[in-house]
C-alpha positions as CSV (number, residue, x, y, z in Angstrom):
1,M,16.5,15.7,0.8
2,T,14.3,18.1,2.7
3,K,12.4,17.1,5.9
4,E,9.1,17.4,4.0
5,K,10.3,15.0,1.3
6,Q,11.6,12.6,3.9
7,Q,8.2,12.7,5.6
8,Q,6.3,12.1,2.3
9,L,8.6,9.2,1.5
10,A,8.2,7.6,5.0
11,F,4.4,8.2,4.8
12,G,4.2,6.5,1.4
13,F,6.4,3.6,2.6
14,L,4.4,2.9,5.7
15,M,0.9,3.5,4.2
16,S,1.6,1.3,1.2
17,M,3.0,-1.4,3.6
18,Q,-0.1,-1.3,5.8
19,M,-2.6,-1.3,3.0
20,A,-0.8,-4.1,1.1
21,L,-0.6,-6.2,4.3
22,V,-4.3,-5.8,5.1
23,M,-5.7,-6.1,1.6
24,S,-3.5,-9.1,0.6
25,G,-4.5,-10.9,3.8
26,I,-8.2,-10.3,3.1
27,L,-8.0,-11.3,-0.6
28,T,-5.8,-14.3,0.1
29,A,-8.4,-15.5,2.7
30,V,-11.3,-14.9,0.3
31,N,-9.6,-16.6,-2.7
32,T,-7.9,-19.5,-1.0
33,G,-9.4,-19.8,2.5
34,I,-7.7,-19.8,5.8
35,A,-6.3,-23.2,5.8
36,N,-2.9,-24.9,5.8
37,G,-0.3,-22.7,4.2
38,Y,-2.4,-19.5,4.6
39,L,0.3,-17.5,6.2
40,A,2.9,-18.4,3.5
41,R,0.4,-17.6,0.7
42,W,-0.5,-14.3,2.5
43,M,3.1,-13.2,2.9
44,H,3.9,-14.1,-0.8
45,A,0.9,-12.0,-1.9
46,F,1.9,-9.2,0.5
47,L,5.4,-8.9,-1.0
48,I,4.1,-8.7,-4.5
49,A,1.4,-6.2,-3.5
50,W,3.8,-4.0,-1.6
51,A,6.3,-4.0,-4.4
52,C,3.5,-2.6,-6.6
53,A,1.9,-0.4,-4.0
54,F,4.9,1.6,-2.9
55,P,5.8,3.1,-6.2
56,L,2.2,3.6,-7.1
57,V,1.7,5.6,-3.9
58,L,4.7,7.8,-4.7
59,L,3.3,8.3,-8.2
60,F,-0.3,9.0,-7.3
61,A,0.0,10.9,-4.1
62,P,0.9,14.3,-5.7
63,L,-1.9,13.9,-8.2
64,T,-4.3,13.0,-5.5
65,R,-3.3,16.0,-3.3
66,K,-3.9,18.3,-6.3
67,L,-7.3,16.7,-7.0
68,V,-8.3,17.0,-3.3
69,S,-7.2,20.7,-3.2
70,K,-9.4,21.4,-6.2
71,L,-12.4,19.5,-4.8
72,I,-12.2,20.9,-1.3
73,K,-12.0,24.7,-1.3
């Protein structure tokens, strides 16, 4: 695997993790409140969100790069 591919994979891994962590935390708080069990509910939601987000980032990143290159010339 080339260094560029490794960087893209690492970027997608970390970006999807950060986005899933923040968004699942916010949505868990909005939907269930910050009360007893919040951290457990948040981590459960995070794991599900990240399992979805990482492959989606890998799928959509190349398409998004192409779209951006067409929009910004």
